[in-house]
N, C-alpha and C positions, 0 to 999 in steps of 0.2 A: 339347207337351212331355209325356213319359210320367212319371207319378208313381210312384215306388217308396216305399211307406210303410214306414219302419223303426220298428216298435214295440218299445219296450224296457220290460220289466216286471221287477219285483223277484221273485226266486226264492231264498228263504233269504238267504244272505249274498252273493249274486251277482245278476247280471242275466241275463235271457234276451232275445236279439235275434231278432226275427221280421220279415224283409223280405217284403212282399206287394205284388202288383200286381193291378189289376183285369183280369178276363178279359172276353171278349166279351159276357157277360151282366151285367157290372157288379159281379160278386162279387169279393171279395178272395181271391186265391190265393197260396200261397207261391212266392217266387222260388227260394229254397233252403230246406233244412230249418233250423228255428230252431237257434241255437247260443248257447252261454254266453259272457258277458263277466264276468271276475273282478272282485272288489272288494278294495281294500286300504285300510286306515285310517291316515292320517298322524298324527304325534304331537299335532297340534292338534285332532284329532277329525274332520277332514273325510274323506269317502269319495271315493276316486279309482279310476277304472277301470284295468284292465290286461287284456291278452289272456288267454284261457283258457290255463292252463298246458300244455295239450296242443298248443298252436300258438304257443309263444314263438319269437321270431326267433333267428337264429343268434348266438352270443356275439360273433362278429366284427363284427356290425352295430353302427353307432354308437348306435342307439336301443335296443339290447338291454337296457342297464342300466336304462332307464326302464320297460321292460316287465317287469322281473324281479320286481317287488314290493318292491324297496328304495326307500322313499319319500324318503330324504335327497337323492339327486341330482335326483329329480323336484321336490321342493319348492324346491331351489336354482334350478332352471330356471324354475319358475313365478315365483319372486321376482324374477329378473332381467327377465323379460318384463313383470311388473307395474311395476317401477321404470323401464321403458323404457331399460334398460341391458343389452341382449342381447350375448352373445358371438357370434362368427361362426358361422352355421349354426343358431343356437338355434331360430329359427322353424321351420326344416325338421325339426329333432329333435322339437319339440312336435307338429308335424303328423303325423310318422311314428308317434309314440306313440298319438295319438288314432285314426289310421287303423287301426293294428294291433289296437287294443282293440275298436273298433266295426265297422269296415267290411271288413276284409281278406277274410273268406270270401265275402261278397256280391260284392265287387269282382272276385274271381277268377271268379265265375260270369258277371258282366257282361262281363269280358274274353273269356270263352270263347264268348259268344253273339253271333253276327254281327248279330243284330237290334238290339243295343244300341250297336254301334260307330257313332260319328258321329250317333247319334240324340240329340236333346235329352232330358235326364233331369232330373227333380226328385227329389232325395233328401230326403224329407219325414220329419224326425225327430219321433217321437211318444213322449212319456213324460209322467209326472205333472208338473203345473206347479210342484210343490214338490220335485222330484227334485234331488239334488246335481249331477246331470249338467248342469243349467242353467248352472252356473258356468263351464263349459268352452267354448272357442271352437272348436266343431266345424267351422266354416267353413274352418279352417286345415288340415284333413286332407290328407296328402301320401302318395302311394303309392310314393315312392322315385324316380319319374321326374319327377313334377310335382305341384303342388297339384291336388287333385281338381277344384276349381272352374275351373281353367284348363288342363285336361288336353288334350294334342294329339289324343287319339283319342276323347274324349268331351266333349260339351257338357253341363255339369252345373251345376245350381243347388241350393243347400242351404237348406232352409227349416225352421222349427220349427212343427209342427202342434199345435194346442190343441183339445181336445174342446169342442164347442159345438153347441147345437141351432139356432142362427140360420141361416137359409137363405142361399144364394148371393145377394148383392145384384145388382140389375139394373144394367146398364151405365149410366153417367152420360150422359145425352143433353144436348147443348149444352155450355155453358161450366161446367166444374167450379169450385166455390167453395172457396177455401183460406183458412183462418183461421190467422194467426200469433199465438200467445199467448206473450209474453215475460214471465217472472216476476220481472224486476228491471229497473232503468233500463238503457238502452243503454250508459251510461258504466261500468257494472259490469265490471271487467276480466275476471272469469271468465265473464261472459255474452257478452262481445264475440265469442269464436269462434262461439258459437251464432248470434249476430246476423249474422255473416258467412255462416253456413249459410243463414239466411233470405234473405240477399242473392242467393245462388245461384239461388233460385227466382223472384227478381224478373223475370228475363228471360222466364219463362213467362207472367207476368202481362202484361208489356209486349208480348209477341208475340201475346197473345190466346189462349193455351192454357189460361188459368185466370183467375179473378177473385179477387183476394186482398184481405184486410182484416187489419190488424194492431192488436193491443192491447198496449201496453207497460206494464211494471210492474204486471202484471195480478194481481188477486186471484181466488180461486175464484168469487166472486160476479160479477166481471167476465167470466170465462170463461163462466159460465152465461148471463149476459145476452147476450153476443155470439153464443153458439150459438142462443139463442132468436130473435134478430133476423136473423142472417145465414144460419142453417141451412146450415152448411158441409158439403161432401162430405169434405173433408180438414182435419184440425186438426194444426198443427205447434206443438209446445210446446218452448220454449227456456227452460231453468231450471236452477238448481242441483239436484243429486240428493242424496238422503240415505237411509240405511237406518234403519228403525225398530228399536227394541230387539228385536222378535220376528223381525227379518230381512226384513220387507216393504220393498219399494222405495217411495220417495216422491219427489215433486218439491216444491220450495219455491216457493210463490207469495206475493205480498204479503199481509200480514195486519196486524192491529192491533199496532203497536209493532215490526214487523219481519217476518221471513219465517215462514210457517207451512207445515208439511208436509201435502201432499195425497196420500193413498194411492189405490190403484186404484178403490176403491169411491166415494170422494169425487169423483175425476175423472170416473168414468163417469156419476154423477148430473149433474154440470155439463155434460158433453158431450152428453147426451141432450136437455137443455132440455125442451121440451114437444112435440118433433117426432118421437116414436117411438123408433127404435133409435139415433139419433145418427149421427155420420159413418161413412162406409165405411172410412176409414183414418185412423190417427193416427201422426204421426211425432214421436218424442221425442228431443230433443237435451238429454240430462241424463246426468250421470255414471252409468254402470253401470245404465242403464234396461233394457238387454237381458240383464242378468245381473250377477253380482258381478265385481269385479276378478279377474284371472286367479288370484291367490293368496289370494282372500278366502274364508274358511271358513264364513261366516255367511249370505250371501244365497242362500237356496234357493227364493225365489219372485220371479222377475223381474217388475218392474212391467208390462212388455210382455205377458207371458204372462197375468197377472191381468186385464188389460184385454180381451184376446181372450176369455178364459173368461167375462168379464162380458157380452160381446156386441158388441165392436168387431171386425169381421171381419178387419182387417189392421192390424198395428202394426209399424212399422219403428223399431228402437232400436239402441243402441250398447252393446256389451259391454265398456265401458272408456272411456278417454279417447282419442279418435281425433285424428290429426294433420290439419292443414289441407289438405294436398295430396290425401291419400287421400279425405278428406271431400268435397273439391270435385269430384273426378272421379266418385266414387260417386253423389253427389247429383245432379249434372247429368245423367249418363247414365240413372240410374233414372227421374228425372222426365221427361226428354225421351222415353225409350222408352215410358213409360206414356201420355203425352199423344199419342204417335204411334199409339196404338191397339194396342200390344203387351200381352200378358197380364202380370200383375204378376210372376210367377215369372221369365219371360223377361227382363223389364225389370231385375229385381234381378241376374240373371246378368250382363247387360251392365254394370250399375253396378259389380259386384265386379271384373270383368275390367278395367274402366277404373281402379279403385283400385289393382289389382295393377300395372298399367302405370305408375302414378305412383310406385310403390315403387322406390327405387334398388336395393335388394337384397331381393327377396321372401323369401329364405331367412332373413333376419335381421329385417326389418321386420314389425311386427305389425298395422299400421294397416289394411291391405287386408282383413284377416279380421274386423275388429271389427263392421261393420254386420251386424245380424241381422234377419231377416224372420220375424215370427210371424204365422201364418195360422190362421183357423178351418178345421177339417177339412172344412167345407162348400164352401170356395172351390175352384172349378174352375180348375186351373192353365192351361188352354188358352183361357179366356174373357177377352177384354179388359175392363178396368174402365171404359174411356172410349170412347164413340162419337164419334170425332173429326170426323165429317162436320158435325155441328151447329156445333161450335166453329169449324171452318174457314169455315163460311158467315158467321158473325158477323165473323170476321177480314176476310173479303172486303168486307163492308159497311163496317167501320171504315176500311178502306183507301180505299174509294170516297168516304167522307166526310172523308178526309184527317185522321183523328184520331190515327193512330199515328205515332210518331217515335222515332228513335234519338238518343242512347243511352237507356238505361232512365231513367225519371223517378224522382228521389229528393227527399226533403225535403217540406216543406209538409204533414206528416201531420195537423196540427191543422186545417188548412183542408179536407183531404180527408175527415176524420172528420165535419165539419159538413155538407159538400156531399153525402156519401153518404146522409145521413139526411133530406135535403130532401124526398124523395119519400114518406117514411113517412106513413101516414094520420094518425098522432098528432103529427106534428111541428108545433111552434109557429112555427118559422122557415121562411119560404118564399122569402126573398130574402137572398143573401149578396153582400156587396161586398168584393172583395179590393183593397185600396187601397195606394198608395205615394206618396211625395213626389217632387217634381220630375218628370222624364220617365220614371222607372222603368226606365232602361236596366240590363240585367243581372239583373233580378229574375224574369224568365221569366213574365210575366203571360199572354202569349199561349199559351205552352207549357202553363201550368197549366190554362187553359180547355180546351185540347185533351185533357189528361189527364182532367179532370172529364167531358168529353163521352165519352171512351172508356170510362170507368168506368160512367157511367149507361147507355150503350148495352148493355154486357154485363149490366147488371142488368135489361134489358128495357124501357128507356125510350128516347125519341127525342130526341137532341140537336138543337136548332135553333140553329145556330152563326151569330152575327152578327159577322163579321170573321175575320181582319184585312182591312181595306179599303184599297185604293189611294186611294179617295176616300170618306171616311166619310160617313154620312148626316148632314145638317145641319138638316133640317126634319122636322116630324112626317110630312109626306107621304113624304119619302124613307125615314123609319123604317118606315112601314107597308109600303112596297114591299120594303124589306130583309127584314122579317119574313116576308112572303108568299113572297118568292123563296127564302129559306132553308127554309121549310116545304115548298115545292114540290120543292126540291132533295132534301130528305130522302126524300120519297115516290118521286121518280124513281130515286134510288140504291137504294131497296129493290126496284126493278123493278115498282112498282105504277103504275097509270094515274093521271095527274094529276087534280086536282079543281079546280073554279072557286072561288077564294077569295071568301068573302062580303064581304071588305073592298073588293072592286071596286065594291060598291054605293055607296061614297062618291063614285064618279065616274061610274058607268054608270047609266042609267035602267033601270027594271024590264024593259022590252021587250028591251033589249040584253043584260041579264043572262040573261034567259030564252033568248035566241037562242044565247048562248055556252054555257050549260049543255046545251042540246039538242045542240049540235055535239060537245061533249066526251063526252056519254053515247051518241052514235050509234056503234053497233058497227062500222059500215062505215068510220069514221074511225080511222086508225092512231094508235098512241100518240104517235108523233113529230108527227103533224099536230095532235093535241089539245094536246100540249105547246106547240107553236109558237103556237097560237091563244091560249092562256092567257098565255104570255109577252108576246105582242104587246099584249094588253089591259093588262098591268101596265106596259109601256113607255108606252102612251098615258096611263095614270093618272099615271105619274111626270112626264110632260111637260105635264100640264094646267096651265093658267094660274090663278093665284090661290092664296092661302094656304089651308091646311087646319089649322084651329085647334080643331076639336071633338074633343078627346082622348077624351071619354066615348063618343061614337059610334064612334070608331075602335077603342076598347078592346072594345066589345061585339062588333064584327065579328071582331077578331083572336082573341078567346077562342073563338068558334065555329070559326075556321079551325085554331087550334092543337089543339083537342079533336078535330077531324075527322082530323088527322094521327094521333093516338093510336088512334082507332077503326080507321083503315085499316091501321095497323101490326099489329093483331091477326091479320090474314089472312096475314101473313108467316110466322107460326109462332114457335117457340121462338127467343129468350127472351121475345118479346112475348106479352101476354095481357091479362086483365082489369085487372091492376095497372098497365098501361103508362100513363105520363104523358109529355107533352112537357116538355123542360127547355130554357129559353132561355138561351144563353150570349152575353154582350155584351162585346166586346173594346175596351178603351181608350175608355170612354165619355166621358172628358174631351175627346175630339176631336170629339164629336158636336154641335158648335155652331159657326156662323160668327161671326167677331168682330162683325159688324153686329147680330147678334141680341141682344147684351148691352144695346144701347141701344133696340132696337125692341121695346118691351113688348107691342105688339099682334100679335106673331108668335111662335109656339112653336118652339123649337129641338127637334131630335131628342132631346136629353138631357132637357130640361124635359118634353117630351111623354111620354117613357118613364117618368120618375119620377112624373109625375102619374097614370099609369095603374096603377101598382103598388099592391097592397093586401095584406091578410092571406092572399089566395089566390095571391099572386104575380101572374101575368097570366092567371088562370083564373077559374072560377066558384066559388061558395061550397062546393059539394060535390065539385068537380073542380079541385083546385089545379094550377097550372102554375108550378113553381119557376123562379126567375130567378137567374143568377149574373152579377155585373158585375165588370169590372176597370177601374181608372182611377186617375189621379193626383188628389190633393186640392189641388194647387197649380198645375199647368200648365194652360194653355188654360181650359176651363170647369170645371176642378177645384173652384173655390170653390162652384159650384152644387151639385156632388155633396156637398161637405163640409157645406153648410148643410142639405141634405136628410137626411143621416145624423145630424145633431145633433138631429133631431126625436125620436130614440130610440124608434121604433116597435118593439114587442116581436117583430114578425115579420121584422125586419131584423137581420142580424148583420154587423158590420163587422170585417174581419180584415186585419191589416197584412202587406204583402209587403216585409219588410225582409231583412236578412241572416239566414241560417239560424243556429240555435244551434250552438255549437261541437260538441256531441255529434252533432247531426243531420247537420251537414256532414261530420264525420269518418267516421261510419259510412256516410253516403250516398256520399261520394266513393269509399270502398273498394268499395262495391257496384258502382259504375260500372266500377272497375278490374278487377273479377272477370269482366266480360263483354266478350269481343271484339266489336267492331262495326267497320264500315268507314266511315271519314270520308275523302272525297277530298282533304282538306287535311292529314291527319295519319295516316301509316301506323302510328304507334305504337298507334292504337286497335285494331289487330288482335291485340294481346297482352293477357294477363292479368298483373296485378301483385299479389303477395301477400307479406306479411312473412316474412323468413327466421326460422328458429327462434331464439328469444331476442332478436329485434330488433323486436318489435312496438312497444315504446315509442318507439324511435328512429325507426321508420318513421312512426308517427303524429305525431311531432314535425315531421318533414318535411312531411307533408300538412297539418299545422296552419298552415303558411305560405301555403296557398292561400286567397284571398278566399272568404268563405262565401256566394257568390252562384251561382245556377245557371249563368250564362254562364262561370264559371271552368272548367267541364268541358271546354269547347272551347278556352278561351283560355290556361289555365295548368296544369290538373291534370296532363296527361301530361308536361309539362316537369318538374314537381316529382317525378312518379313516376320519371322517368328519373334524377333526382338521387339519389333513394333507392336506385335500382337500382345506380347507379355507386358509391355508398358501401357497397354490399353489405348494405343494410338490407332489401332486398326482392328477390324472385325475379321474373324476367320469363319467361313461357312462352307458347307458342302452343298452347293446349289443343286446338283444333280440328284443326290439322295433325297433332299428335302422335296424337290419337285415330284420325283417318282412316288414318294410316300403320299403326297397330297393328291396327285393324279389318281393313284390307285384307290384312295379313300373316297374320291369324288367321282369315280367312274369315267375319268378322262383318258384312260389308256386304251 
């Protein structure tokens, strides 16, 4: 994409516009001779542009009065757009005024040069971060034939360039980390649209295109701590926005006794943590974070511009309050394009075209123009920010380990927050038990373990998944075999050569172990032959006669084997490394005992054996912990054994209940699911998105409030209730993917 840098500087009581492009030597050279842009002052004191008097439009043109210097019709137009009460054609008039003021002479030169026709162009607007020009939505410029950003003859992106000394960031290798920081409870009605925005990106997390973490009702200190621990590549801030008395933009985060404003300087300090320059990109969902409201005379320093000037290379913000549909289309296409390896400027262009497609009447609707992309001048518009190859490799491994599932995972954030931290060096908790009463039907225990496994894998750890089983392990011997089998499976799925589990020493004599190890290490033996030999030895171990009751001996061997998996994983490459740990995930452990074992005190069940092996390192060594996550009933089958063990109150164990989700968690989570089309063979309605109609959010959420707050409701009842809301006209039902493909095909975007 060719960057045309449009520099605007103040010259007396007007501005000078200087469009430049880099030549073959990398020097900036003029595209056209610099030209003036006039300035008029409205009665409220704000400065507004207009075309140089030497090139005013013809009086017969509808936009001529806006360009004449008469500020009354102009302020009336700005007021209608700010109130979201436009008259027919208002948006096109606004766009024509901006176009004639800033771009017309340059555009004439672009139209006349065949090199620019159908060439992807970036119009990079460059002026002072405190210029009154920041208040205007330049993305709406219209040349009389079409909006510039969706022109039939030109592929155009509009960005805001900010002067910065920070260099171009290196492309993100592997899985990008995305932190969501929400500055109020999810129940806050004004935060809810931003929370839905966050939900749009959940699909990227679920598909393996990023690794996300969320902090809700966050303070500035919470944001700082999360950035230090998680070291995100992208931070997405959802909060109320507010202007300080001096016109600086702020976001409101949780503070003592209420909300506290955080300006760009405070945010930058928190975002940097102690990891250098901080994230590559920040997305701000806060009122007017990309500029003032269209008719606001005071905000002359957009928060987004200040953050870029401070050192964040890329900031995406919104110049006003954007509607849900445009937000949905823009966000999804921007994010998907970025994670597909497209450059940021090209991705933003796709996002805006999608938002425009979502507008019923682009000549009147303002929403498609409101997203604004602020860039450091050092950003190369042609370089992708994400190297997708590494991420795709991790996705393939997650699929081979059967960790990923549709639809997107929602809820259980309290549990995920705890399990995310199990692998931290300073964590006191090494074992988490997610427990439920009775049989646990509908609470999603198995799906939760898979989600935890998928998260730890993307963090560079190896999930050792025990279950779900058609026949659960009932004895200590069967448990040892299950752990060894799962460890070998993880190694095989990574494409590494199998190893000989030391736990086989419990059954094989030293000469036999030596013989097996020699066979596996023999370079002339194929991987499949080595695998078959080890699996056969495990089968013989499983079929051996006699009880295995020495849990201490079994534990020592299993620790060695689990740590061997972590060592081998390092050779796989990113995301594995020196930090890598195995994480053992145990499904429905209340089933890990035969009824006869309750009376047979001389024989260890799999459950009793497992619990006896756990300590403050999980299932690891003193300096090399192996975290363990269990799921199980406290009442069904051997559940009372688990309950008694948990009552010992070991500080390294955390017990967490798997009951109904909270009302707010369910309400937001169910809407996140409904934002994402997916394909269920049992329900064609899953291919659609469902979103509240304007003014109907409360009624829509009342309908969804009738859905039981359990994860299985997604497949059993959610879509039936969503269609009730649609039939009552509380919600819109769309097929986003089909609409986008049709639009993209018609406009040559595929």
